[in-house]
Backbone bond lengths (Angstrom), bond angles and torsions (degrees), N, CA, C in turn:
res aa  C-N    CA-C-N  psi(-1)  N-CA   C-N-CA  omega(-1)  CA-C   N-CA-C  phi
1 M - - - 1.455 - - 1.524 108.87 -
2 F 1.341 115.37 142.28 1.459 121.25 -176.03 1.528 109.38 -131.58
3 S 1.333 115.80 176.21 1.462 120.29 -179.22 1.521 112.93 -117.08
4 G 1.339 117.32 -10.74 1.458 120.12 -177.28 1.513 113.31 81.04
5 I 1.341 117.19 12.37 1.456 121.23 175.22 1.524 107.79 -99.75
6 V 1.313 116.55 103.63 1.467 121.97 -175.00 1.521 110.05 -66.21
7 E 1.349 115.95 129.34 1.465 120.63 -179.10 1.520 112.12 -85.83
8 S 1.309 116.13 -37.39 1.461 120.60 -179.89 1.523 108.36 -165.28
9 T 1.310 115.72 174.35 1.458 119.66 172.33 1.525 108.33 -113.69
10 G 1.323 115.20 156.51 1.451 121.85 177.00 1.512 109.64 -130.12
11 V 1.317 115.62 177.99 1.464 121.61 -179.66 1.521 108.92 -127.30
12 I 1.328 116.32 132.06 1.461 121.58 179.56 1.530 109.59 -71.71
13 R 1.345 115.23 129.74 1.461 122.40 176.96 1.538 109.05 -133.43
14 D 1.323 116.46 158.19 1.470 122.76 167.81 1.533 113.05 48.72
15 I 1.307 116.70 70.22 1.459 122.07 178.06 1.523 108.81 -83.78
16 V 1.332 116.33 123.17 1.466 121.22 -177.34 1.524 109.76 -125.23
17 D 1.331 116.83 120.51 1.462 121.26 175.37 1.513 109.66 -85.50
18 R 1.342 115.63 129.76 1.451 121.80 177.28 1.526 108.38 -113.50
19 A 1.321 116.30 -173.30 1.469 120.25 -175.03 1.526 111.90 -57.50
20 S 1.327 117.16 -44.76 1.468 119.31 -176.40 1.523 112.71 -134.20
21 T 1.329 117.67 5.32 1.452 121.17 179.04 1.529 110.35 -137.88
22 R 1.320 115.18 168.90 1.461 121.39 172.56 1.523 107.37 -125.34
23 R 1.333 116.69 126.63 1.460 120.47 -179.48 1.527 109.64 -98.99
24 F 1.339 113.94 129.89 1.460 121.44 176.55 1.522 108.78 -113.55
25 R 1.298 116.78 130.62 1.466 121.47 170.75 1.522 106.43 -96.05
26 V 1.324 116.42 123.81 1.462 122.14 -175.83 1.520 108.87 -108.59
27 E 1.313 116.41 112.74 1.458 121.59 179.05 1.520 108.84 -78.39
28 A 1.332 115.88 115.83 1.463 120.67 -176.26 1.521 109.58 -151.66
29 P 1.322 118.34 69.27 1.465 121.07 -174.42 1.519 114.61 -60.01
30 S 1.328 118.24 -26.76 1.463 120.43 -178.62 1.523 112.14 -78.11
31 L 1.330 117.89 -13.89 1.468 121.64 -174.77 1.523 113.06 -116.66
32 V 1.327 117.11 -26.36 1.459 120.77 -168.17 1.523 113.13 -61.84
33 N 1.330 118.22 -31.06 1.466 120.59 179.89 1.525 113.04 -69.18
34 E 1.335 116.50 -14.11 1.457 121.43 179.12 1.527 112.20 -93.59
35 L 1.325 117.36 1.13 1.458 121.75 -175.01 1.523 111.90 -106.95
36 T 1.330 115.18 154.93 1.461 122.19 170.04 1.523 107.83 -132.47
37 L 1.323 116.54 161.33 1.455 120.33 178.65 1.524 110.25 -58.56
38 G 1.331 115.89 137.02 1.453 121.46 -179.20 1.507 114.98 90.75
39 D 1.344 117.91 -8.92 1.461 120.53 178.18 1.526 110.81 -65.53
40 S 1.333 114.68 152.16 1.461 120.97 172.78 1.521 109.43 -93.05
41 V 1.326 115.54 134.80 1.461 121.56 177.19 1.523 107.97 -132.88
42 A 1.326 116.81 133.03 1.458 120.55 173.44 1.525 108.11 -83.92
43 V 1.321 115.72 116.01 1.463 122.32 177.68 1.524 106.53 -107.12
44 D 1.321 116.72 108.12 1.470 121.56 -171.05 1.525 111.04 52.52
45 G 1.339 115.25 34.85 1.459 120.32 175.55 1.506 115.60 88.40
46 A 1.324 118.89 -4.63 1.466 122.15 177.85 1.519 108.95 -96.48
47 C 1.322 117.56 124.86 1.462 122.15 -178.44 1.524 109.64 -72.99
48 L 1.340 116.72 117.48 1.455 122.81 -179.33 1.525 109.37 -128.76
49 T 1.335 116.37 161.02 1.459 122.43 -175.29 1.519 111.10 -106.95
50 V 1.332 116.30 133.75 1.466 121.79 177.36 1.528 109.02 -72.49
51 V 1.343 116.92 120.17 1.464 121.00 -178.49 1.523 112.86 -112.62
52 E 1.327 117.43 -15.66 1.465 122.22 176.58 1.522 108.38 -147.56
53 L 1.335 115.36 151.72 1.461 121.03 178.70 1.520 109.95 -141.53
54 D 1.329 116.32 144.12 1.455 120.98 166.42 1.530 107.16 -142.71
55 A 1.301 117.52 -170.06 1.463 120.86 -173.29 1.522 113.64 -66.82
56 E 1.320 117.47 -23.39 1.463 120.73 -173.94 1.524 114.36 -116.98
57 A 1.343 117.56 -17.03 1.462 119.00 -168.96 1.525 111.76 -151.92
58 F 1.326 114.52 166.12 1.459 121.19 170.91 1.520 107.90 -130.38
59 A 1.329 116.03 159.66 1.459 120.76 -179.40 1.518 110.36 -119.40
60 V 1.335 115.43 147.55 1.468 122.78 176.57 1.525 108.56 -132.89
61 D 1.322 115.90 147.27 1.454 121.67 174.10 1.521 109.09 -103.43
62 V 1.320 116.96 132.89 1.462 122.07 -177.40 1.524 108.72 -120.59
63 I 1.336 116.33 126.00 1.466 120.62 -178.66 1.523 110.93 -85.19
64 G 1.326 115.25 170.34 1.461 121.04 -174.26 1.511 114.70 -57.77
65 T 1.343 117.60 -40.89 1.462 120.43 -179.12 1.522 111.29 -60.34
66 T 1.328 116.04 -43.08 1.462 120.21 179.75 1.522 111.20 -68.10
67 L 1.326 116.22 -38.19 1.464 119.65 177.85 1.527 111.20 -62.26
68 E 1.340 116.61 -33.86 1.458 121.19 -178.30 1.522 112.39 -80.39
69 R 1.347 117.78 -32.86 1.462 121.85 -171.36 1.523 113.84 -97.00
70 T 1.338 117.23 -6.62 1.461 120.53 -176.74 1.527 110.19 -130.85
71 V 1.326 115.37 178.17 1.462 119.79 178.83 1.525 112.25 -76.09
72 A 1.342 117.41 -6.32 1.469 120.65 -178.16 1.521 112.25 -59.18
73 G 1.339 116.72 -30.81 1.455 119.79 179.38 1.519 113.30 -63.53
74 G 1.328 116.86 -17.76 1.462 121.21 -179.77 1.518 114.21 -104.13
75 Y 1.335 116.98 3.92 1.462 118.71 179.47 1.520 111.08 -63.23
76 A 1.310 114.80 140.63 1.465 121.82 175.30 1.522 108.15 -130.65
77 E 1.322 116.13 167.56 1.461 120.70 176.26 1.530 109.41 -55.12
78 G 1.328 115.90 123.52 1.459 120.55 179.66 1.514 115.03 98.53
79 S 1.334 118.22 -6.08 1.468 120.23 177.94 1.523 110.28 -61.26
80 R 1.324 116.09 133.89 1.468 121.36 177.93 1.518 109.14 -90.64
81 V 1.341 117.05 131.49 1.462 121.50 -176.31 1.520 110.80 -127.37
82 N 1.338 115.78 148.28 1.458 122.27 176.42 1.531 109.21 -84.62
83 L 1.330 116.56 140.08 1.458 121.49 -175.34 1.527 111.60 -128.89
84 E 1.335 115.03 139.15 1.461 121.38 173.86 1.520 109.13 -147.98
85 R 1.326 116.88 130.10 1.460 120.61 173.28 1.525 109.96 -75.13
86 A 1.334 116.20 159.43 1.456 120.51 177.59 1.521 110.51 -61.46
87 M 1.325 116.35 150.35 1.456 121.96 -179.96 1.525 111.12 -67.16
88 V 1.319 115.42 153.46 1.456 122.60 172.76 1.523 107.89 -99.46
89 M 1.331 117.81 132.14 1.465 120.66 178.41 1.521 109.93 -56.97
90 G 1.324 116.10 132.60 1.457 121.36 -180.00 1.513 113.77 92.12
91 A 1.343 116.66 -7.16 1.459 119.43 179.04 1.528 110.21 -77.24
92 R 1.319 116.12 159.83 1.461 121.55 178.19 1.529 109.75 -69.00
93 L 1.329 117.15 135.81 1.463 121.79 179.05 1.525 108.27 -95.84
94 D 1.333 116.79 98.04 1.459 121.00 -176.05 1.525 113.10 -82.78
95 G 1.327 117.73 -26.76 1.457 120.33 -178.67 1.518 110.00 -103.54
96 H 1.335 116.39 -111.99 1.458 121.22 172.29 1.523 107.70 -147.76
97 I 1.319 117.74 174.52 1.464 121.03 -176.66 1.527 109.63 -71.53
98 V 1.326 115.68 117.97 1.464 122.39 -178.32 1.529 108.14 -123.37
99 Q 1.319 116.92 127.79 1.460 120.47 -178.24 1.526 113.33 -84.89
100 G 1.320 116.57 -24.69 1.457 118.72 -172.34 1.511 111.95 82.05
101 H 1.336 116.88 16.17 1.457 123.71 177.72 1.529 107.81 -106.19
102 V 1.300 115.98 98.72 1.467 121.41 -173.91 1.528 110.11 -68.62
103 D 1.334 116.02 130.51 1.467 121.02 -179.80 1.517 112.78 -83.55
104 G 1.306 117.31 -22.25 1.460 120.80 -179.12 1.516 110.58 165.34
105 V 1.300 114.85 -176.72 1.463 121.14 -177.75 1.525 109.89 -107.73
106 G 1.325 116.25 133.21 1.453 122.27 173.10 1.516 109.64 -111.48
107 H 1.325 116.86 -176.28 1.464 120.73 -178.67 1.527 110.11 -142.28
108 L 1.324 115.35 143.56 1.461 120.29 175.34 1.525 109.50 -72.69
109 I 1.313 115.82 127.65 1.461 121.24 176.34 1.523 109.64 -86.77
110 Q 1.328 116.34 -51.80 1.460 120.69 179.07 1.518 109.37 -161.02
111 S 1.324 115.29 156.29 1.456 122.52 174.50 1.518 107.74 -131.45
112 V 1.318 116.28 120.43 1.467 121.61 -175.97 1.520 109.40 -125.06
113 K 1.319 117.10 126.27 1.459 119.78 177.66 1.517 109.17 -76.50
114 D 1.341 115.59 131.04 1.459 122.27 -178.75 1.528 107.40 -126.80
115 G 1.316 116.37 91.71 1.452 119.74 -174.96 1.523 110.59 71.67
116 E 1.329 116.37 -118.29 1.460 120.50 -177.34 1.525 113.39 -96.15
117 Y 1.328 117.70 -3.42 1.456 119.31 -178.78 1.523 110.07 -128.42
118 W 1.327 116.14 177.62 1.456 121.89 -177.61 1.516 110.33 -117.32
119 L 1.320 116.51 138.48 1.463 122.42 169.01 1.520 106.66 -98.91
120 M 1.330 115.61 118.40 1.453 120.76 -177.42 1.524 109.32 -118.21
121 D 1.325 116.00 124.17 1.462 122.00 178.87 1.517 109.35 -102.67
122 F 1.329 116.10 131.74 1.456 121.87 179.83 1.526 110.33 -126.67
123 E 1.312 115.24 144.42 1.461 120.43 167.26 1.518 106.22 -93.30
124 I 1.336 117.07 128.24 1.458 120.85 -176.92 1.530 109.34 -121.09
125 P 1.339 118.37 162.42 1.465 120.55 179.26 1.529 111.54 -56.61
126 G 1.330 115.70 142.92 1.461 121.08 -175.72 1.513 113.66 -57.33
127 G 1.336 117.03 -36.98 1.461 120.18 -179.89 1.515 111.95 -63.34
128 V 1.318 116.96 -40.21 1.465 120.93 178.44 1.528 109.68 -70.39
129 Y 1.323 116.37 -41.30 1.467 120.48 179.71 1.532 110.41 -58.67
130 G 1.332 116.04 -42.33 1.459 120.34 -178.08 1.515 113.91 -66.38
131 E 1.330 117.04 -20.23 1.466 121.51 -179.77 1.524 112.15 -102.91
132 S 1.339 117.14 7.76 1.461 121.17 -175.11 1.524 111.25 -101.71
133 I 1.332 115.38 153.21 1.467 121.42 176.36 1.518 108.94 -132.75
134 E 1.323 116.22 153.90 1.461 119.77 175.52 1.521 109.67 -61.28
135 H 1.304 115.94 137.13 1.465 124.88 -178.22 1.523 112.40 71.12
136 G 1.331 116.06 8.81 1.453 120.62 171.93 1.521 109.79 -85.96
137 S 1.336 115.73 -171.30 1.467 120.67 -175.23 1.518 111.88 -110.31
138 V 1.314 115.45 150.21 1.456 123.17 172.21 1.528 106.66 -147.40
139 T 1.318 116.18 152.75 1.464 120.41 177.56 1.522 108.90 -113.08
140 L 1.330 117.02 122.43 1.454 122.82 177.94 1.530 108.51 -120.54
141 N 1.338 116.36 119.64 1.469 121.60 -175.33 1.523 111.65 51.21
142 G 1.337 115.25 36.75 1.457 120.14 176.59 1.505 115.09 82.97
143 V 1.331 118.60 4.05 1.462 122.40 -178.41 1.524 109.85 -100.67
144 S 1.321 116.80 123.59 1.461 121.76 175.29 1.524 109.25 -71.61
145 L 1.339 115.87 121.26 1.463 120.94 -175.33 1.528 110.61 -133.81
146 T 1.321 115.30 154.99 1.455 121.81 177.40 1.516 109.82 -99.72
147 L 1.321 116.08 133.26 1.462 121.51 179.13 1.525 109.42 -77.60
148 S 1.322 116.00 109.40 1.465 119.82 179.08 1.520 111.56 -74.29
149 E 1.335 115.85 -34.85 1.467 119.97 -175.19 1.523 109.82 -159.97
150 L 1.322 116.49 142.50 1.462 121.75 172.72 1.519 107.99 -94.54
151 L 1.325 117.01 129.06 1.454 122.86 -177.36 1.520 109.01 -112.17
152 S 1.318 117.27 123.41 1.463 121.24 -179.88 1.533 110.33 -67.62
153 P 1.367 119.38 142.33 1.465 125.44 1.88 1.521 113.89 -93.87
154 S 1.345 119.52 -20.01 1.466 119.38 -178.02 1.523 111.51 -148.97
155 G 1.343 115.18 35.12 1.456 119.64 -178.77 1.514 112.39 -108.99
156 V 1.323 115.75 157.41 1.459 121.36 175.32 1.519 108.77 -134.86
157 R 1.316 115.28 150.69 1.463 121.34 176.43 1.525 108.42 -113.19
158 I 1.328 114.56 132.38 1.457 121.93 -177.95 1.522 108.76 -123.03
159 G 1.324 116.88 136.01 1.451 121.02 171.40 1.524 108.93 -95.16
160 V 1.325 117.48 121.67 1.459 121.84 -175.56 1.520 109.83 -114.03
161 I 1.330 115.89 120.65 1.465 120.98 -179.03 1.535 110.05 -75.83
162 P 1.346 117.23 160.23 1.462 120.05 -177.83 1.528 114.38 -55.33
163 F 1.332 118.60 -38.81 1.466 120.72 -178.91 1.517 110.72 -60.47
164 T 1.324 117.11 -47.99 1.466 121.10 -179.91 1.517 110.82 -66.29
165 H 1.317 117.01 -39.60 1.462 121.75 179.38 1.525 111.09 -60.55
166 E 1.327 116.34 -37.21 1.461 121.25 -176.87 1.525 112.94 -84.57
167 H 1.336 117.45 -37.46 1.461 121.09 -169.92 1.526 114.51 -98.01
168 T 1.326 118.02 4.44 1.462 122.06 172.70 1.523 108.31 -129.07
169 N 1.330 116.41 174.21 1.464 118.30 179.57 1.523 113.32 -82.22
170 L 1.336 118.00 1.97 1.466 119.47 177.54 1.524 110.86 -62.34
171 G 1.324 116.86 -34.11 1.455 120.67 -177.19 1.517 114.22 -68.92
172 S 1.327 116.97 -18.10 1.472 119.96 -178.81 1.523 112.80 -99.88
173 L 1.335 116.71 1.60 1.462 119.40 -179.51 1.527 111.20 -72.64
174 E 1.330 115.12 142.98 1.455 121.26 173.23 1.521 109.17 -113.48
175 A 1.327 117.18 161.61 1.462 121.21 -178.33 1.528 110.61 -52.18
176 G 1.333 115.07 132.30 1.452 120.93 -178.78 1.513 114.28 94.69
177 A 1.341 117.28 -12.30 1.466 120.88 -177.38 1.523 110.53 -65.16
178 P 1.343 117.43 139.49 1.465 120.60 178.86 1.520 111.90 -80.60
179 V 1.329 116.20 150.98 1.464 122.28 175.82 1.521 109.16 -139.07
180 N 1.329 115.90 146.35 1.461 120.34 171.71 1.518 109.36 -72.78
181 V 1.325 116.31 137.44 1.463 121.50 -178.60 1.523 109.54 -124.41
182 E 1.329 115.98 127.48 1.464 121.32 170.27 1.511 108.30 -125.55
183 G 1.321 115.68 123.10 1.457 120.40 179.44 1.515 112.06 -75.39
184 D 1.329 115.70 167.56 1.455 121.97 -179.13 1.524 110.66 -66.63
185 L 1.335 116.44 130.24 1.467 121.52 -176.09 1.522 111.63 -61.20
186 I 1.318 117.91 -41.27 1.459 120.73 -179.50 1.520 110.31 -63.77
187 G 1.337 116.49 -41.51 1.462 120.27 178.10 1.513 112.31 -60.41
188 K 1.330 117.01 -37.26 1.469 120.77 179.06 1.527 111.06 -63.47
189 Y 1.338 115.89 -45.27 1.460 119.51 -178.75 1.524 111.51 -66.29
190 V 1.329 116.16 -42.08 1.465 119.56 179.13 1.529 109.98 -61.75
191 A 1.339 117.27 -45.83 1.461 121.18 179.98 1.521 110.77 -61.48
192 R 1.333 117.59 -41.57 1.459 122.07 179.92 1.527 111.21 -64.19
193 I 1.324 116.91 -44.53 1.468 120.95 -179.92 1.521 110.83 -62.78
194 L 1.333 116.48 -45.00 1.463 119.77 -179.36 1.527 111.27 -64.88
195 T 1.334 117.06 -37.99 1.467 120.78 178.16 1.512 110.65 -64.17
196 Q 1.329 116.67 -43.86 1.468 120.75 179.84 1.514 111.19 -64.60
197 R 1.321 117.22 -42.48 1.465 120.35 178.72 1.516 111.23 -64.16
198 G 1.357 115.38 -39.17 1.457 118.59 179.06 1.511 112.56 -63.93
199 S 1.352 117.46 -40.13 1.463 120.35 179.43 1.516 111.73 -69.28
200 Q 1.343 117.76 -31.27 1.466 121.14 178.89 1.517 111.48 -72.63
201 D 1.357 116.03 -31.66 1.466 120.25 -178.59 1.518 112.36 -79.58
202 A 1.367 115.15 -19.77 1.468 118.72 -175.19 1.523 111.67 -71.68
C-alpha cells in the first residue's frame, strides 16, 4: 500500500529481456540504502518487488501483463521514473490510499503554465473516469493528485504545483506522453456496490 507521495525519482538502466519477464535496473542512489530484498516499491505507481540491490540501484522483474497494462513496456535506457516505498503502518497518510495496481494507461493532452503552477489535462481510461469526481483523488505515474475538473468525454484537469512539477517526472512529460493511471479505491468500491445492487434489483 502506498500514499502517492513520491519520495524520489530514479533512472532506468540495464534492461534485460528474459524468457517471460523483463528486468529493469533502477538507478536511485538516494533511495537504495532504505531498501531490502523483497521490498515493494511503486515505480511510476506500479507496485514492483526488489529482486537485486547494489550501492547505486535496485532491480525489479516485470511480467508480460504489467508490461502491456502500464507504461513499463515503453521504458528505455535513461527513462526517469517516480519512486515510493510502501507505507509503514501508523505513518501519516499525506496523499491518499494507493494500491499500486494500475488500472490502465492515460495520455497527456496538454500542459499550460498558469502563473506559478501548471494546468495539465489528461485523457484517462473510461472506467476510471466513470468512478471519478471533481476534487477527488487520482494517481498519475504514482503521484497522488486532486481532480480540478472533469473534461468530457474522458479527460481530467490537474493543477500541478512547482514542487511536484520539479520533483516528479510529470514536469518532463510532453503532449501525447503515456502515464499510469490508478483510480480512487473508494470510488471503485462504491461503483461496484451500486452495480451489484442494480443487477439484483433488475
